[in-house]
C-alpha positions in Angstrom: 0.0 0.0 0.0 2.8 2.4 0.8 4.6 1.6 -2.5 1.3 2.3 -4.3 0.9 5.6 -2.5 4.5 6.7 -3.4 4.0 5.8 -7.1 0.7 7.7 -7.1 2.4 10.7 -5.5 5.1 10.7 -8.1 2.6 10.7 -10.9 0.4 13.4 -9.4 3.4 15.6 -8.6 4.5 15.3 -12.2 1.0 16.3 -13.4 0.9 19.2 -11.0 4.0 20.6 -12.7 1.7 21.6 -15.6 -1.1 23.1 -13.5 -0.5 26.6 -14.8 -1.2 25.5 -18.3 -4.7 25.7 -19.6 -4.3 22.9 -22.2 -6.1 19.6 -22.8 -2.9 17.6 -22.1 -2.3 19.2 -18.8 -5.9 18.9 -17.7 -6.2 15.2 -18.6 -2.8 14.4 -17.0 -4.0 16.0 -13.8 -7.4 14.2 -13.9 -5.7 10.9 -14.4 -3.1 11.6 -11.7 -5.8 12.5 -9.3 -7.7 9.3 -10.1 -4.7 7.1 -9.4 -3.9 9.0 -6.2 -7.5 8.7 -4.8 -7.4 4.9 -5.5 -4.0 4.5 -3.9 -4.5 6.7 -0.9 -5.0 4.9 2.4 -3.6 7.6 4.7 0.1 6.5 5.0 1.5 9.5 3.1 0.5 12.9 4.3 2.2 14.3 1.2 -0.2 12.4 -1.0 -3.3 13.8 0.8 -1.9 17.3 0.4 -1.2 16.7 -3.3 -4.7 15.5 -3.9 -6.1 18.6 -2.3 -3.8 20.8 -4.5 -4.8 18.9 -7.6 -8.5 19.3 -6.9 -8.0 23.1 -6.6 -5.8 23.2 -9.7 -8.6 21.6 -11.8 -11.1 24.2 -10.7 -8.7 27.0 -11.5 -8.0 25.5 -15.0 -11.7 25.5 -15.8 -12.0 29.1 -14.5 -9.1 30.2 -16.7 -10.7 28.7 -19.8 -14.0 30.4 -19.0 -12.2 33.7 -18.2 -10.4 33.5 -21.5 -13.7 33.1 -23.3 -15.1 36.2 -21.6 -12.0 38.2 -22.3 -12.1 37.3 -26.0 -15.7 38.3 -26.2 -15.0 41.6 -24.5 -12.1 42.4 -26.8 -14.3 41.7 -29.8 -17.0 43.8 -28.3 -14.7 46.8 -27.9 -13.5 46.6 -31.5 -17.1 46.4 -32.7 -18.1 49.5 -30.6 -15.2 51.5 -32.1 -16.3 50.5 -35.6 -19.9 51.4 -34.9 -19.0 54.9 -33.6 -17.7 55.7 -37.1 -21.2 55.0 -38.5 -23.0 57.2 -35.9 -26.4 55.6 -36.4 -28.6 54.3 -33.6 -29.9 51.5 -35.7 -26.4 50.3 -36.4 -25.4 50.7 -32.8 -28.3 48.6 -31.7 -27.3 45.9 -34.2 -23.7 46.0 -33.0 -24.8 45.7 -29.4 -26.7 42.6 -30.3 -23.7 41.2 -32.2 -21.6 41.8 -29.1 -24.0 39.9 -26.9 -24.1 37.0 -29.4 -20.4 36.9 -29.6 -20.2 36.8 -25.8 -22.6 33.9 -25.6 -20.7 32.1 -28.4 -17.4 32.5 -26.5 -19.0 31.3 -23.3 -20.5 28.3 -25.1 -17.2 27.5 -26.7 -15.4 27.6 -23.4 -17.9 25.1 -21.9 -17.5 22.9 -25.0 -13.8 22.9 -24.5 -14.1 21.9 -20.9 -16.6 19.2 -21.8 -14.2 17.8 -24.4 -11.3 17.7 -21.9 -13.6 15.9 -19.4 -14.7 13.4 -22.0 -11.1 12.6 -22.9 -10.1 12.1 -19.3 -13.1 9.8 -18.9 -12.2 7.8 -22.0 -8.6 7.3 -20.7 -10.0 6.3 -17.2 -12.3 3.7 -18.8 -9.5 2.4 -20.9 -7.2 2.1 -17.9 -9.9 0.3 -15.9 -10.6 -2.2 -18.7 -6.9 -3.0 -18.9 -6.8 -3.5 -15.2 -9.8 -5.7 -15.1 -8.5 -8.0 -17.9 -5.2 -8.3 -16.0 -7.0 -9.0 -12.7 -9.2 -11.7 -14.3 -6.2 -13.4 -15.8 -4.5 -13.3 -12.4 -7.5 -14.9 -10.8 -7.4 -17.8 -13.2 -3.7 -18.2 -12.8 -4.0 -18.5 -9.0 -6.9 -20.9 -9.2 -4.8 -23.2 -11.4 -1.5 -22.8 -9.5 -0.6 -25.8 -7.3 1.3 -23.5 -5.0 -1.9 -21.9 -3.9 -4.8 -23.3 -2.0 -8.3 -22.1 -2.6 -10.2 -21.3 0.7 -13.7 -20.2 1.4 -13.8 -17.9 4.4 -16.7 -16.5 6.3 -15.9 -12.8 6.9 -17.7 -10.3 9.0 -18.5 -7.1 7.2 -18.3 -4.0 9.4 -20.7 -1.1 8.6 -17.8 1.3 9.2 -16.4 1.9 5.7 -13.0 2.4 7.1 -13.1 -1.3 8.3 -15.4 -3.1 5.8 -14.1 -6.6 5.4 -11.3 -5.8 7.9 -8.5 -5.4 5.3 -7.2 -3.3 2.5 -6.8 -4.4 -1.1 -4.6 -3.4 -4.1 -5.9 -3.1 -7.7 -5.6 -6.9 -8.1 -7.8 -7.6 -5.1 -4.9 -8.9 -3.1 -4.9 -8.2 0.7 -2.2 -5.7 1.4 -3.0 -4.8 5.1 -5.3 -5.8 7.9 -7.4 -2.8 9.0 -7.0 -1.5 12.5 -10.1 -2.6 14.5 -11.1 -5.2 12.0 -11.5 -8.9 12.6 -11.0 -11.2 9.6 -9.7 -14.6 8.7 -8.0 -13.2 5.6 -4.2 -12.6 5.6 -1.9 -10.3 3.8 -1.2 -11.9 0.4 -4.6 -13.5 0.1 -6.0 -13.0 -3.4 -9.8 -12.6 -3.5 -11.3 -14.8 -6.3 -15.0 -14.7 -5.5 -17.6 -13.2 -3.2 -20.6 -15.2 -2.0 -19.9 -17.8 -4.7 -19.7 -15.4 -7.6 -16.4 -15.0 -9.3 -15.0 -11.4 -9.4 -13.8 -11.7 -13.0 -11.4 -8.8 -12.5 -13.9 -6.5 -10.8 -12.7 -4.7 -7.7 -13.9 -6.3 -4.5 -15.0 -2.9 -3.2 -17.3 -2.3 -6.2 -18.8 -5.8 -5.9 -19.4 -5.3 -2.2 -21.2 -2.0 -2.9 -23.8 -3.8 -5.0 -24.4 -6.5 -2.4 -27.1 -6.4 0.2 -25.9 -5.0 3.5 -25.2 -8.4 5.1 -23.1 -8.8 8.2 -21.4 -12.0 6.9 -19.9 -12.7 3.5 -18.4 -15.8 2.0 -15.1 -14.8 0.5 -13.1 -17.2 -1.7 -9.4 -16.5 -1.6 -6.3 -18.0 -3.1 -3.6 -18.4 -0.5 0.0 -19.3 -1.1 1.0 -22.5 0.6 4.5 -21.5 1.5 5.0 -19.8 4.8 6.9 -16.7 5.6 6.7 -13.0 4.7 4.9 -12.4 1.4 5.9 -9.7 -1.1 3.9 -8.5 -4.0 5.3 -8.4 -7.5 4.3 -5.8 -10.2 1.3 -7.9 -11.2 -0.2 -7.9 -7.7 0.8 -11.6 -7.1 2.7 -12.7 -4.1 6.3 -13.5 -5.0 
């Protein structure tokens, strides 16, 4: 969990380096960095919590700058139109020009909103793509563990605590592997256990937290895990598998 937080902090800090730029690339990088940071954050690194808050504020400021640029462009165009209309010295023309200025202002404001919507859509597309890749990887990992003779498949009855900070009594990485036992929680699961199914239904790469959120609020859940047979301290490799 700590390693994941450090990696997320590094990515988010890199994205924050472009927070003064009002560009699509900078916005999407910050959104993705924030997504990764929120997923990884479990409270070990104070620096990550601070960076998340900074990124949230930076995204708001980026949007405000885009909107302000739209208003500024409209105002500049309006001033130029007014100077041109004064040369004509006709109220009818002035009235037409004022209407054109208002239309230009509305158009600029609409364009700014469209720009932000385009950036948000791109960030969402990349997030969906990232989640699909993670899910495929997690599903493949589940099958690998189920077929691995070095793992035993266990069905555990686990108490679910209504306190969201406790839940099943442990923390999980992106591959649904237990990385830590929650303080105050009671669970039969161990660090290194890989969750394969919940209440008899295979996860198929879905995150255990998402599956739990769709379940009825039961106090007890049957959790199927793959546990490495060898004893000793377990370490996770890059694929979320115990080494």
